[in-house]
N, C-alpha and C positions, 0 to 999 in steps of 0.2 A: 504494499501499501504505499502510495506517495501522493503529492499534492504540489501544484505549481502556484506559488503565492508571490503576489506584489508587495515588496517590502521597500520603502524608501525610493520608489522609482525604478527598481529593478526587480526582475523576475527570478524566482529561486525554486528549484526543485527540492522538496524537503520530504524526509521520512523521520519516523518517530526515532527519538534520541540522536538526532544529527546536530553537528555543531557547525554553525555558519559565521562567517565574517561579513557584517553588514555595515555600510556606511551610515553617518549622520542618524543615529538612533537616539531619541530622547530617553533618559531615565538613568538611574544609579544601578550599580551592581548589585544584583540579588533581585531586583525588581522582575515582577511577571508582566509580560505584554502580550497582548491579543491582536492578531492580524485578521479582518474580516474580509480582505480582497483576495479571495480564493478564486483562482482562475479555472483550474481543473482538478479533479481528484479521481485517482485510479485506485479501485479496490478489487484486487484479483482479477485485473484484465477488464472489469466494467469501469467505462469512463463516463464521468458527468462534468459538464461543462458550466460554469458560472450559474449554477441554479440553487436555489435553496439558501439556508442560512449557515453555511458552513464557515467555521472559524479556525484558525491555527493558534496554538498558545505557545509562548516560549519564555525563557528566562534569560536576563542579561547576566552573561558570567563575568564580564570584565571590559573596561575601556581600554584600548590598545591605541598605540600612535604607529602609523606605517612608515615606510622609507621616507627620508628627507627628500623633499622637492627643491631644486635649486632654480630660482629665476634669475636670469642674467639678462640685463638690457643695455644695449649699446647704440650710440649713433656715431657713425664713422666720420672721421675728420672733425669733430667737434669736442672731443675730450669728455664726452658724457658718458658715464659708465654706472651702473647701478645693479648690485647684487643683492638678492632676498631670498631667503630660505625658511622653510617650516616642515614640520613633519605632518603627514595627512593623518586625521583621526579615522579609526576603525572601531567596530564593535565586534565583540566575541559574543555569540548567543548560542543557546542550547535548546533544541526543539523538544 
């Protein structure tokens, strides 16, 4: 059994007890969250699409930061250079 769920603008295939990394999820570590935007559910080969009141519940395990993204801007022959960097936020979540 699996489901296709829309989480934070992205579609994820989830099964029971899966761990996912999701971007930009609000909440603290240990919070329970529910996702009601279920696009498809497969139960032993029987598919159901976007019907009924299906929900997927999950727990936020931890807030993580991804790899550091470096932004470098330059205008040639003008002496203008700007460097900026920050790590991208990720969420670790248990289905």
